[in-house]
N, C-alpha and C positions, 0 to 999 in steps of 0.2 A: 767826064772824069772828075773825081772829087779831088780838091786840092787840099794839103795839109793845113791843119790850123795854124794861125799866126804864132810863132815862137817856138813851135815844136820842132824836134830833131827829125829830119827826114829819115824814114825806115823805122823808126822806134814805135812800138805799140804801148798803149796804156797798161800799167800793172793791176791785176784784179785783187783787191784785199781778202786775206784768210778769215773765214767765220770761225769764232770761238764757240766750243761745245758748252751747253748750259749745265748749271750745278746739278740739276736733278738727274741728269744723264750719268754723272759720276757716281752719285748715290745709288742709282739703280744697278750700275755695274758691281759696286761694291757689295750690294745685297745678294746678287746673283752669285758673286764668288764665295760668299759666306754659306750660301744655301748649298752650293756644290761641295764645299768642305765638310759641312755636317752630314751631308748625304754619304760621302765617302767613309767618314768615321763610323756611321751607323752600320754601313754594309760590312766594314771590317770587323765590328764588334760581333755582328751576327755570324759571320762565318767562322770567327773564332770559337764562339760557344757552341756552334753546331758541330764542330769537329770532335768535341769530347763528349757530346750527348751520346748516350747508349753504350759507351765504353765500359766493359766489366770492371768491378771494383778490384783494387790492387789486392793481391794475396799477401797475407802476412808473412814475415820473414820466417825462414825455417828455425825452429826451436822457440818461437815466440809463445809465451804462456797463453793459456786458454783465457778468452774474455778480453783479449787485447783488441784494439780497433782494427776492424777488417775481418775479425773472427766470424765464423757462421753463426747465425741467430740460435740462441739456446745454450750455445757452449759457455761454460763458466768454471770457475774454480770450485773445488769440493766445498760444500757448506753454503752454496748459493741457495737463495730462497726457492723452496719446492723440493730441495734435495731431502730425502728420508733421513730422520735423525738417527743417532746411534741409540740402540735399545739400552735401557738401563742408565741413561744420563740423568742427572739430578734434577731437578725441576719438577721439576714436574714429576715423570714416573719415578725416577730414582732407582738405585739398586736395591734389591730385596735384602731383608735381614734374616739371619738364621733363627730358627725357633728356639725357644728355651726361655732364659729368664727375662725379666722386664727389659723393654727396648729391643727385643729380639736377639740379645747376646746369648749364646749358648751357655748352659750351666756348667760351671766348673766345680766338680764334686769336692776336690781338695780344698778350694777356697770356701766353699759352703760349710764343710766339715770344721774348718778352722774357726769360723764365725760362730757355729753352734758349740764348739768346745770352749770358746771364750765365755759364752753365756752361761754354760753349765758349770764351769769352773768358777766363776764369780758367785753363782747362786745355784747349787745343785737341784736337781728334780728329786725331792725327798718325799717319804710317806710317814704317816703316823705309825707308832710302834705297833707290831703284830696286826697290820691294817694295810688294805690297798687304797686307803683314802690319801690323797695328796695334802700336804701341809700348804699353808697359805704362800710360803716362800716358793715351794715347788710348783704351785700353780702359776705363779707370776712368771718364773722362769720358763715354764712350758708355754706361756702365751707368747713370749718373745722368740722362742724356738718356732712356734707356728708361724710367725710373720716371715721368718727366713724361708721356710719350706713352701709357703704358698707363692713367694716371689720366685721359686725356682720349680715350676710344675713338671719338669721332666726328671727330677731326682727321685730315686727309690729310697725308702726309709726302713730301717730295722730298729725296733725297740726292744732293748733287754731289760728285763726286771731282775732284781736281786733281793735276797732275803738271808737271814741267818741260817746255817745248815741244820741246827738242832732247835726244835721248839720245846718249851716246857709243857707241863700239863695245862690243857685247855687252850693251847696255841695252835694256829692252823698249820697245816703241813708245809714245810719250807719251800718244797717245789711248787706246789699249788699256789702258794702265796706270791711267789716270783712271777708265775704266769699271770695271776690277777693284776699284779702291778703293771706289768707290761701291757696288758689289755687296757687297763684304765688310762694309761698315757696315749695309746692309739685312739681311744675313744675321744679323749679331750682334743687331740689334734684334728680329728675328723670333724668335731663340732666347731673348730676354729677355721675350717675351709680346706683342710689337706685332704685330697681324694683318698677314700679308704682302700682302693685298690693298690695304693702306692705304699701301704704300710704293712709291715710284717712284724710280728711279735715272737718272743721267746722268753721263757723263764730259765735263769741260769744258776739256780741254787744248787742243783745237783753237779753241775759240770764245772762251775766257777764259784765255789762256796766263799763267803766273806764273813769270817767270825766277828769282824769289828762291827758293832751295831751302827756306828756312823756311816760306814761304807755299804752296809748290807741293805738299809732302808732307802735305796736309791734306784733310779732307772737311768740308763744311758741310751744315747741315740746315735746311730751311724748311717750316713748317707752314701749312696753310690750312682 
């Protein structure tokens, strides 16, 4: 039988000292905890993204305009690229112009007649006495009239020649002379570019006699 050591209390046992955990063990535990947290976050993110994958796109609100986000591909407002253009829009093709005077504007017979009357009033279409030959002034006036007529290709023209009603000895027949004067004017207009099929002539000595020599040696032009 073993006797207790000197100075010890009988029945008491010696206390065992507690061992402290090393520092590296705490670091390892912290790293493991961090890894677990990261793994949980990754799994949570994957589950969240996977829940919306494959879901159909949201339909646009009722009454939303075409072309709004969520609309079907190809839907768009009128005028979108690829839509057929409106026929006759400018630019390009542009609207057509009516036939007639230069620039496509239709001929206005009243306006054309007014311009011709102004030319003839300022410088009449006159002839030499007892002749179907134009005077120089009459020829110049006729040239200006021809310019107006060529600019209005749809206008029809009637040329009326005049002469004195009674001729003296050795003078031409009045009606024949008035016919010749109308023909002379028509020939001059045709030479200046007015289509011959647009021209009609008549002598007016018998139907509209003009005793005054100044007014009888003339020709007048009417358009329609």
